[in-house]
TORROSE-573950 format. One record per residue (C-alpha): chain; residue in one letter; x, y, z. Coordinates in nm, 3 decimals. Layout:
BEGIN
<A, a, <X, Y, Z>>
...
END
This chain:
BEGIN
<A, m, <-1.454, 2.691, -6.555>>
<A, n, <-1.223, 2.765, -6.281>>
<A, n, <-1.099, 2.538, -6.043>>
<A, v, <-1.239, 2.479, -5.708>>
<A, l, <-1.068, 2.638, -5.426>>
<A, t, <-1.198, 2.488, -5.072>>
<A, f, <-1.105, 2.630, -4.718>>
<A, c, <-1.251, 2.412, -4.412>>
<A, s, <-1.248, 2.354, -4.064>>
<A, k, <-1.287, 1.995, -3.916>>
<A, k, <-1.474, 2.084, -3.601>>
<A, t, <-1.580, 2.434, -3.503>>
<A, v, <-1.828, 2.562, -3.271>>
<A, i, <-2.114, 2.802, -3.434>>
<A, p, <-2.040, 3.167, -3.309>>
<A, a, <-2.311, 3.345, -3.168>>
<A, w, <-2.419, 3.543, -3.464>>
<A, m, <-2.515, 3.217, -3.664>>
<A, p, <-2.892, 3.108, -3.675>>
<A, e, <-3.017, 2.918, -3.353>>
<A, s, <-3.066, 2.602, -3.558>>
<A, s, <-2.705, 2.561, -3.606>>
<A, h, <-2.604, 2.345, -3.345>>
<A, k, <-2.350, 2.125, -3.555>>
<A, d, <-2.029, 2.137, -3.684>>
<A, v, <-1.962, 2.413, -3.936>>
<A, k, <-1.777, 2.380, -4.260>>
<A, l, <-1.676, 2.686, -4.403>>
<A, w, <-1.559, 2.693, -4.766>>
<A, a, <-1.507, 2.914, -5.081>>
<A, g, <-1.540, 2.783, -5.424>>
<A, t, <-1.670, 2.854, -5.800>>
<A, s, <-1.958, 2.678, -5.959>>
<A, p, <-2.188, 2.798, -6.258>>
<A, q, <-2.466, 2.605, -6.132>>
<A, v, <-2.546, 2.855, -5.838>>
<A, s, <-2.874, 3.078, -5.946>>
<A, t, <-3.073, 3.090, -5.623>>
<A, c, <-3.034, 3.242, -5.291>>
<A, a, <-3.131, 3.102, -4.953>>
<A, t, <-3.387, 3.352, -4.771>>
<A, d, <-3.241, 3.305, -4.423>>
<A, k, <-3.066, 3.577, -4.239>>
<A, l, <-2.715, 3.425, -4.295>>
<A, p, <-2.647, 3.634, -4.597>>
<A, s, <-2.721, 3.979, -4.496>>
<A, m, <-2.505, 3.879, -4.146>>
<A, a, <-2.233, 3.717, -4.363>>
<A, l, <-2.225, 4.076, -4.557>>
<A, d, <-2.229, 4.273, -4.227>>
<A, s, <-1.948, 4.070, -4.114>>
<A, g, <-1.712, 4.157, -4.396>>
<A, i, <-1.805, 3.910, -4.675>>
<A, h, <-1.764, 4.119, -5.004>>
<A, a, <-2.070, 4.139, -5.213>>
<A, g, <-1.922, 4.194, -5.547>>
<A, m, <-1.844, 3.832, -5.670>>
<A, t, <-1.972, 3.697, -5.997>>
<A, d, <-2.221, 3.429, -6.075>>
<A, f, <-1.939, 3.189, -6.066>>
<A, q, <-1.811, 3.259, -5.717>>
<A, h, <-1.991, 3.222, -5.406>>
<A, l, <-1.894, 3.161, -5.018>>
<A, c, <-2.106, 2.891, -4.859>>
<A, i, <-2.166, 2.798, -4.496>>
<A, t, <-2.285, 2.447, -4.447>>
<A, t, <-2.452, 2.339, -4.111>>
<A, g, <-2.535, 1.991, -4.018>>
<A, v, <-2.891, 1.948, -3.884>>
<A, a, <-3.095, 1.638, -3.805>>
<A, r, <-3.335, 1.676, -4.111>>
<A, g, <-3.027, 1.693, -4.334>>
<A, n, <-2.769, 1.960, -4.460>>
<A, q, <-2.878, 2.321, -4.556>>
<A, n, <-2.673, 2.517, -4.763>>
<A, f, <-2.674, 2.913, -4.714>>
<A, t, <-2.531, 3.071, -5.052>>
<A, f, <-2.421, 3.430, -5.081>>
<A, l, <-2.494, 3.559, -5.440>>
<A, p, <-2.337, 3.868, -5.618>>
<A, a, <-2.499, 4.206, -5.600>>
<A, p, <-2.629, 4.337, -5.925>>
<A, h, <-2.301, 4.494, -6.041>>
<A, r, <-2.021, 4.271, -6.146>>
<A, r, <-1.688, 4.269, -6.054>>
<A, v, <-1.397, 4.019, -6.084>>
<A, w, <-1.303, 3.799, -5.811>>
<A, n, <-0.998, 3.885, -5.622>>
<A, p, <-0.867, 3.528, -5.493>>
<A, p, <-0.616, 3.709, -5.255>>
<A, l, <-0.887, 3.948, -5.121>>
<A, l, <-1.146, 3.622, -5.060>>
<A, v, <-0.845, 3.426, -4.890>>
<A, a, <-0.779, 3.729, -4.665>>
<A, l, <-1.162, 3.750, -4.562>>
<A, l, <-1.166, 3.356, -4.477>>
<A, a, <-0.839, 3.390, -4.292>>
<A, g, <-1.020, 3.645, -4.086>>
<A, i, <-1.325, 3.439, -4.024>>
<A, f, <-1.108, 3.132, -3.940>>
<A, i, <-0.885, 3.338, -3.698>>
<A, a, <-1.184, 3.443, -3.528>>
<A, l, <-1.339, 3.112, -3.463>>
<A, p, <-1.106, 2.913, -3.256>>
<A, a, <-1.212, 3.114, -2.941>>
<A, q, <-1.551, 2.945, -2.975>>
<A, a, <-1.423, 2.665, -3.210>>
<A, l, <-1.502, 2.343, -3.004>>
<A, q, <-1.788, 2.460, -2.800>>
<A, d, <-1.737, 2.187, -2.513>>
<A, l, <-1.980, 2.361, -2.272>>
<A, v, <-2.317, 2.194, -2.275>>
<A, k, <-2.570, 2.408, -2.119>>
<A, v, <-2.805, 2.242, -1.878>>
<A, n, <-3.024, 2.389, -1.597>>
<A, a, <-3.142, 2.250, -1.310>>
<A, e, <-3.465, 2.116, -1.458>>
<A, q, <-3.307, 1.987, -1.766>>
<A, e, <-3.061, 1.802, -1.527>>
<A, q, <-3.327, 1.640, -1.304>>
<A, h, <-3.510, 1.529, -1.608>>
<A, i, <-3.213, 1.369, -1.776>>
<A, g, <-3.116, 1.204, -1.440>>
<A, i, <-2.767, 1.343, -1.437>>
<A, r, <-2.570, 1.218, -1.117>>
<A, t, <-2.208, 1.335, -1.054>>
<A, v, <-1.918, 1.216, -0.827>>
<A, k, <-1.605, 1.355, -0.717>>
<A, p, <-1.304, 1.158, -0.867>>
<A, e, <-1.102, 0.973, -0.627>>
<A, a, <-0.754, 1.057, -0.578>>
<A, i, <-0.522, 0.772, -0.575>>
<A, s, <-0.129, 0.758, -0.516>>
<A, s, <-0.058, 0.459, -0.768>>
<A, i, <-0.167, 0.348, -1.129>>
<A, p, <-0.312, 0.001, -1.138>>
<A, l, <-0.100, -0.227, -1.373>>
<A, a, <-0.246, -0.583, -1.386>>
<A, r, <-0.434, -0.856, -1.198>>
<A, a, <-0.266, -1.185, -1.132>>
<A, p, <-0.337, -1.506, -0.932>>
<A, a, <-0.111, -1.552, -0.583>>
<A, r, <-0.048, -1.755, -0.290>>
<A, i, <0.005, -1.657, 0.074>>
<A, t, <0.331, -1.823, 0.201>>
<A, l, <0.555, -1.827, 0.498>>
<A, p, <0.895, -1.709, 0.517>>
<A, p, <1.110, -2.002, 0.535>>
<A, q, <1.283, -1.875, 0.864>>
<A, n, <0.945, -1.881, 1.008>>
<A, e, <0.819, -2.233, 0.932>>
<A, y, <0.929, -2.539, 1.105>>
<A, i, <0.877, -2.904, 1.079>>
<A, v, <0.863, -3.099, 1.427>>
<A, s, <0.979, -3.460, 1.358>>
<A, a, <1.008, -3.792, 1.568>>
<A, a, <1.370, -3.792, 1.721>>
<A, q, <1.318, -4.161, 1.797>>
<A, a, <1.121, -4.457, 1.662>>
<A, g, <0.834, -4.533, 1.874>>
<A, l, <0.441, -4.538, 1.919>>
<A, i, <0.245, -4.200, 1.947>>
<A, s, <0.084, -4.230, 2.263>>
<A, r, <-0.081, -3.915, 2.304>>
<A, m, <-0.162, -3.610, 2.080>>
<A, d, <-0.198, -3.275, 2.268>>
<A, v, <-0.241, -3.018, 2.017>>
<A, a, <-0.487, -2.990, 1.692>>
<A, m, <-0.430, -2.825, 1.367>>
<A, g, <-0.480, -2.434, 1.397>>
<A, m, <-0.389, -2.395, 1.766>>
<A, k, <-0.177, -2.122, 1.885>>
<A, i, <0.138, -2.272, 2.079>>
<A, a, <0.416, -2.144, 2.288>>
<A, r, <0.785, -2.229, 2.298>>
<A, a, <0.846, -2.577, 2.477>>
<A, q, <0.457, -2.668, 2.523>>
<A, v, <0.413, -3.021, 2.496>>
<A, l, <0.262, -3.118, 2.141>>
<A, a, <0.257, -3.504, 2.140>>
<A, q, <0.410, -3.799, 2.343>>
<A, i, <0.620, -4.114, 2.210>>
<A, q, <0.702, -4.422, 2.359>>
<A, s, <1.022, -4.557, 2.272>>
<A, p, <1.213, -4.808, 2.442>>
<A, s, <1.544, -4.701, 2.282>>
<A, l, <1.521, -4.405, 2.551>>
<A, l, <1.582, -4.649, 2.809>>
<A, g, <1.948, -4.701, 2.732>>
<A, l, <2.008, -4.327, 2.662>>
<A, q, <1.864, -4.263, 2.994>>
<A, r, <2.061, -4.529, 3.162>>
<A, d, <2.392, -4.390, 3.013>>
<A, v, <2.323, -4.032, 3.141>>
<A, l, <2.255, -4.178, 3.497>>
<A, d, <2.577, -4.377, 3.489>>
<A, a, <2.756, -4.067, 3.374>>
<A, v, <2.598, -3.850, 3.657>>
<A, t, <2.672, -4.083, 3.923>>
<A, g, <3.051, -4.106, 3.814>>
<A, f, <3.082, -3.731, 3.811>>
<A, n, <2.919, -3.691, 4.150>>
<A, l, <3.185, -3.947, 4.294>>
<A, a, <3.465, -3.771, 4.111>>
<A, q, <3.346, -3.433, 4.251>>
<A, s, <3.356, -3.570, 4.622>>
<A, k, <3.687, -3.695, 4.562>>
<A, l, <3.831, -3.366, 4.422>>
<A, n, <3.647, -3.184, 4.732>>
<A, r, <3.825, -3.411, 4.973>>
<A, d, <4.173, -3.407, 4.841>>
<A, t, <4.142, -3.010, 4.784>>
<A, t, <4.107, -3.003, 5.166>>
<A, l, <4.411, -3.260, 5.226>>
<A, l, <4.620, -3.034, 5.018>>
<A, e, <4.566, -2.744, 5.198>>
<A, e, <4.653, -2.911, 5.518>>
<A, g, <4.945, -3.061, 5.373>>
<A, i, <4.857, -3.427, 5.418>>
<A, i, <4.885, -3.522, 5.053>>
<A, a, <5.138, -3.441, 4.770>>
<A, r, <5.020, -3.213, 4.484>>
<A, m, <5.077, -3.506, 4.242>>
<A, r, <4.787, -3.701, 4.395>>
<A, f, <4.541, -3.386, 4.409>>
<A, q, <4.626, -3.323, 4.020>>
<A, e, <4.532, -3.686, 3.952>>
<A, t, <4.189, -3.632, 4.125>>
<A, q, <4.134, -3.316, 3.935>>
<A, s, <4.195, -3.497, 3.607>>
<A, d, <3.974, -3.779, 3.667>>
<A, y, <3.698, -3.524, 3.816>>
<A, e, <3.720, -3.341, 3.446>>
<A, r, <3.705, -3.687, 3.255>>
<A, h, <3.378, -3.784, 3.448>>
<A, a, <3.215, -3.419, 3.357>>
<A, t, <3.313, -3.464, 2.985>>
<A, a, <3.139, -3.794, 3.003>>
<A, m, <2.841, -3.673, 3.158>>
<A, r, <2.807, -3.364, 2.943>>
<A, e, <2.827, -3.607, 2.635>>
<A, a, <2.551, -3.847, 2.774>>
<A, e, <2.321, -3.560, 2.798>>
<A, q, <2.390, -3.409, 2.466>>
<A, v, <2.311, -3.754, 2.298>>
<A, l, <1.980, -3.779, 2.512>>
<A, q, <1.890, -3.435, 2.387>>
<A, a, <1.984, -3.500, 2.005>>
<A, a, <1.740, -3.793, 2.055>>
<A, g, <1.453, -3.512, 2.131>>
<A, v, <1.454, -3.536, 2.525>>
<A, s, <1.430, -3.159, 2.620>>
<A, d, <1.648, -2.981, 2.886>>
<A, i, <1.351, -3.002, 3.119>>
<A, d, <1.328, -3.359, 3.083>>
<A, i, <1.682, -3.430, 3.127>>
<A, q, <1.698, -3.227, 3.443>>
<A, t, <1.396, -3.410, 3.567>>
<A, l, <1.567, -3.757, 3.468>>
<A, k, <1.885, -3.635, 3.695>>
<A, q, <1.692, -3.517, 3.992>>
<A, t, <1.434, -3.835, 4.007>>
<A, r, <1.657, -4.071, 3.862>>
<A, k, <1.357, -4.271, 3.716>>
<A, l, <1.398, -4.428, 3.388>>
<A, n, <1.094, -4.333, 3.141>>
<A, s, <1.046, -4.476, 2.803>>
<A, f, <0.802, -4.170, 2.700>>
<A, m, <0.913, -3.880, 2.551>>
<A, n, <0.747, -3.539, 2.515>>
<A, v, <0.747, -3.370, 2.185>>
<A, r, <0.772, -2.994, 2.225>>
<A, s, <0.738, -2.698, 2.018>>
<A, p, <1.044, -2.529, 1.915>>
<A, i, <0.877, -2.151, 1.862>>
<A, d, <0.590, -1.954, 1.950>>
<A, g, <0.356, -2.000, 1.654>>
<A, v, <0.035, -2.195, 1.523>>
<A, v, <-0.013, -2.542, 1.416>>
<A, l, <-0.050, -2.561, 1.041>>
<A, e, <-0.032, -2.915, 0.989>>
<A, r, <-0.068, -3.231, 1.189>>
<A, m, <0.066, -3.551, 1.003>>
<A, v, <0.008, -3.833, 1.282>>
<A, t, <-0.261, -3.926, 1.520>>
<A, a, <-0.237, -4.117, 1.866>>
<A, g, <-0.148, -4.476, 1.836>>
<A, q, <0.046, -4.444, 1.501>>
<A, r, <0.396, -4.599, 1.498>>
<A, v, <0.654, -4.392, 1.360>>
<A, d, <1.012, -4.410, 1.232>>
<A, v, <1.308, -4.204, 1.351>>
<A, l, <1.278, -3.828, 1.198>>
<A, a, <0.909, -3.879, 1.045>>
<A, p, <0.742, -3.535, 1.046>>
<A, l, <0.481, -3.523, 1.298>>
<A, f, <0.375, -3.129, 1.295>>
<A, r, <0.411, -2.838, 1.081>>
<A, i, <0.446, -2.517, 1.271>>
<A, g, <0.466, -2.148, 1.183>>
<A, k, <0.501, -1.791, 1.299>>
<A, l, <0.250, -1.553, 1.140>>
<A, d, <0.402, -1.230, 1.246>>
<A, e, <0.554, -1.199, 0.887>>
<A, l, <0.383, -1.337, 0.550>>
<A, w, <0.491, -1.323, 0.184>>
<A, l, <0.284, -1.318, -0.128>>
<A, e, <0.396, -1.533, -0.409>>
<A, i, <0.243, -1.390, -0.770>>
<A, d, <0.210, -1.597, -1.068>>
<A, m, <0.281, -1.292, -1.308>>
<A, p, <0.230, -1.350, -1.697>>
<A, q, <0.565, -1.329, -1.852>>
<A, e, <0.473, -1.074, -2.126>>
<A, r, <0.394, -0.795, -1.826>>
<A, m, <0.708, -0.895, -1.635>>
<A, n, <0.900, -0.594, -1.798>>
<A, e, <0.632, -0.349, -1.640>>
<A, v, <0.689, -0.462, -1.261>>
<A, r, <0.929, -0.269, -1.083>>
<A, m, <1.061, -0.333, -0.719>>
<A, g, <0.859, -0.143, -0.473>>
<A, d, <0.543, -0.173, -0.648>>
<A, r, <0.230, -0.189, -0.445>>
<A, v, <0.007, -0.487, -0.413>>
<A, q, <-0.358, -0.504, -0.322>>
<A, i, <-0.477, -0.815, -0.216>>
<A, e, <-0.852, -0.845, -0.344>>
<A, n, <-1.145, -0.858, -0.102>>
<A, t, <-0.937, -0.791, 0.215>>
<A, n, <-0.759, -0.462, 0.340>>
<A, s, <-0.412, -0.610, 0.304>>
<A, t, <-0.145, -0.471, 0.076>>
<A, a, <0.202, -0.574, 0.001>>
<A, r, <0.516, -0.449, -0.160>>
<A, v, <0.722, -0.608, -0.434>>
<A, t, <1.058, -0.725, -0.294>>
<A, q, <1.169, -0.975, -0.555>>
<A, i, <1.123, -1.044, -0.930>>
<A, g, <1.197, -1.388, -1.052>>
<A, q, <1.429, -1.432, -1.350>>
<A, s, <1.291, -1.764, -1.490>>
<A, v, <0.961, -1.865, -1.636>>
<A, n, <0.747, -2.174, -1.533>>
<A, p, <0.738, -2.363, -1.888>>
<A, g, <0.397, -2.491, -1.791>>
<A, s, <0.214, -2.168, -1.695>>
<A, q, <0.434, -1.926, -1.869>>
<A, s, <0.438, -1.700, -1.585>>
<A, a, <0.701, -1.599, -1.346>>
<A, l, <0.760, -1.553, -0.985>>
<A, v, <0.692, -1.203, -0.829>>
<A, r, <0.749, -1.188, -0.448>>
<A, g, <0.611, -0.942, -0.217>>
<A, i, <0.612, -0.907, 0.164>>
<A, i, <0.269, -0.830, 0.324>>
<A, e, <0.219, -0.520, 0.517>>
<A, g, <0.032, -0.460, 0.839>>
<A, k, <-0.209, -0.695, 1.009>>
<A, t, <-0.267, -1.004, 0.851>>
<A, q, <-0.581, -1.143, 1.041>>
<A, s, <-0.788, -1.154, 0.730>>
<A, i, <-0.567, -1.403, 0.523>>
<A, r, <-0.382, -1.745, 0.591>>
<A, p, <-0.078, -1.897, 0.476>>
<A, g, <-0.165, -2.136, 0.194>>
<A, q, <-0.465, -1.934, 0.075>>
<A, n, <-0.496, -1.842, -0.321>>
<A, v, <-0.579, -1.497, -0.366>>
<A, n, <-0.623, -1.241, -0.671>>
<A, v, <-0.395, -0.928, -0.655>>
<A, q, <-0.391, -0.600, -0.825>>
<A, i, <-0.029, -0.459, -0.889>>
<A, s, <0.020, -0.085, -0.921>>
<A, h, <0.272, 0.156, -1.001>>
<A, a, <0.372, 0.446, -0.779>>
<A, s, <0.289, 0.763, -0.970>>
<A, s, <0.435, 1.127, -0.947>>
<A, d, <0.129, 1.258, -1.135>>
<A, k, <-0.211, 1.305, -0.956>>
<A, p, <-0.430, 0.995, -1.075>>
<A, f, <-0.790, 1.000, -1.031>>
<A, r, <-1.019, 0.663, -1.043>>
<A, l, <-1.378, 0.725, -1.173>>
<A, p, <-1.658, 0.472, -1.252>>
<A, i, <-1.599, 0.341, -1.611>>
<A, a, <-1.944, 0.487, -1.695>>
<A, a, <-1.809, 0.862, -1.680>>
<A, l, <-1.588, 0.792, -1.990>>
<A, v, <-1.685, 0.885, -2.346>>
<A, h, <-1.507, 0.862, -2.675>>
<A, q, <-1.506, 1.101, -2.971>>
<A, e, <-1.298, 1.087, -3.275>>
<A, g, <-1.025, 0.859, -3.103>>
<A, k, <-0.970, 1.079, -2.792>>
<A, s, <-1.138, 1.018, -2.418>>
<A, y, <-1.356, 1.278, -2.258>>
<A, v, <-1.556, 1.322, -1.930>>
<A, f, <-1.799, 1.586, -1.857>>
<A, v, <-1.692, 1.821, -1.546>>
<A, r, <-1.973, 2.045, -1.395>>
<A, t, <-1.901, 2.422, -1.466>>
<A, l, <-2.111, 2.716, -1.446>>
<A, g, <-2.422, 2.666, -1.634>>
<A, g, <-2.383, 2.322, -1.738>>
<A, f, <-2.125, 2.068, -1.807>>
<A, t, <-1.787, 2.085, -2.005>>
<A, a, <-1.655, 1.812, -2.218>>
<A, r, <-1.278, 1.778, -2.102>>
<A, q, <-1.033, 1.560, -2.301>>
<A, v, <-0.853, 1.341, -2.031>>
<A, a, <-0.547, 1.101, -2.041>>
<A, v, <-0.653, 0.737, -1.942>>
<A, a, <-0.391, 0.541, -1.753>>
<A, s, <-0.567, 0.215, -1.725>>
<A, t, <-0.899, 0.068, -1.707>>
<A, e, <-1.016, -0.184, -1.418>>
<A, e, <-1.337, -0.390, -1.442>>
<A, r, <-1.564, -0.123, -1.313>>
<A, n, <-1.338, 0.196, -1.299>>
<A, v, <-1.094, 0.400, -1.508>>
<A, v, <-0.779, 0.596, -1.396>>
<A, i, <-0.731, 0.914, -1.514>>
<A, h, <-0.384, 1.070, -1.495>>
<A, e, <-0.440, 1.405, -1.679>>
<A, g, <-0.721, 1.623, -1.700>>
<A, l, <-0.884, 1.662, -1.393>>
<A, q, <-0.832, 1.830, -1.051>>
<A, n, <-0.919, 1.770, -0.692>>
<A, g, <-1.276, 1.861, -0.582>>
<A, e, <-1.432, 1.868, -0.921>>
<A, q, <-1.782, 1.676, -1.007>>
<A, v, <-1.774, 1.452, -1.301>>
<A, a, <-2.114, 1.311, -1.456>>
<A, v, <-2.143, 0.942, -1.395>>
<A, q, <-2.516, 0.912, -1.486>>
<A, g, <-2.693, 1.092, -1.799>>
<A, v, <-2.354, 1.075, -1.970>>
<A, a, <-2.512, 0.960, -2.301>>
<A, a, <-2.752, 1.253, -2.301>>
<A, l, <-2.467, 1.511, -2.229>>
<A, k, <-2.255, 1.345, -2.539>>
<A, a, <-2.571, 1.348, -2.756>>
<A, s, <-2.604, 1.727, -2.675>>
<A, w, <-2.260, 1.780, -2.715>>
<A, t, <-2.224, 1.620, -3.058>>
<A, g, <-2.563, 1.726, -3.185>>
<A, i, <-2.699, 1.397, -3.216>>
<A, g, <-3.083, 1.443, -3.262>>
<A, s, <-3.075, 1.827, -3.230>>
<A, d, <-3.367, 2.021, -3.418>>
<A, e, <-3.353, 2.362, -3.594>>
END
């Protein structure tokens, strides 16, 4: 018995000249078998002969086309003509090669023919893929924070009693606005020093003005004028020193000027805001005694916010400077500006920092959020509902509307989100992709459940 010689095509499309029942993958093979003794009565043998299959094989040699159908496999066998001829292997191989060369043009018949009535019956729905500029990388938890230069702690410059609170947490405030008032007996001594220095300065200034006039008239010697001028400069320095001590104690320039004009001692000190901003935290209440440098308020400027992302350490190598970050459930985005170089031993995450762009009314400092980090892409990626994607033999496909139905088109998946999938190869702008009725299209495409 001769050895079996087999040729096959793994996934081919049935040519138009084959029976209408052949809606499945076709395997072409040639072999030798002594058991062949019957012939199928279908039209296939004559069509095969007309297409060039030689009829002069022996009864040990046959050409078989196997079609997989829903009710089982059917074999159409070409038997020899009444006369006998010796099998010519090169001739048969050449004939089979001709068949295989002709098949690829229609090999994978990816067009699923669907008319309007069938489409409505199946419930097919299509959408246009959403063009996006970046490919999602990973989701991670994050926090909204303030830049260090935009956050201030207002503390008590003197020990005393909180006599009044003028602002509440969350209020917008202006620079130099009064936040609270402290009653401190130690202020009395500092204010007295300022008033004494002002008195000495005023007297020295009067002497200088008088001696300047006398010097011009030639009544006094220049030496006396120089002594008076030196005394004036000494008192001016003493006054500035007293003012700066009082200012360091927490008294504002406005309050110091008021003291110099009214010359009234006051044990109450106004606590003022150093910047325009928002009261983020209030740490004391009226009637509370505080020590020197005790924190009273935390104030922040909200014109710039940062995003601190806890990135899993296994994904750190994928993050790049300038990557886009979308804050979920908001319209706010950020850009990565800093990638941490150390890993938190407790959470095994690293810090990735970004600057939030645009308006920030929907988020607040201290807020915990979830974010989606995305890579900028030079390709033309698209986002689709994940229901549009099907898999066949380890490859990903979507069904794109074409003339006469839908074409199963292979695509390259960049990433998968919770409800969507990002495609970076295989789609074009404006195409319609099936997102409902996909299971029926796949069944028709692969031939599941078809009849003869």
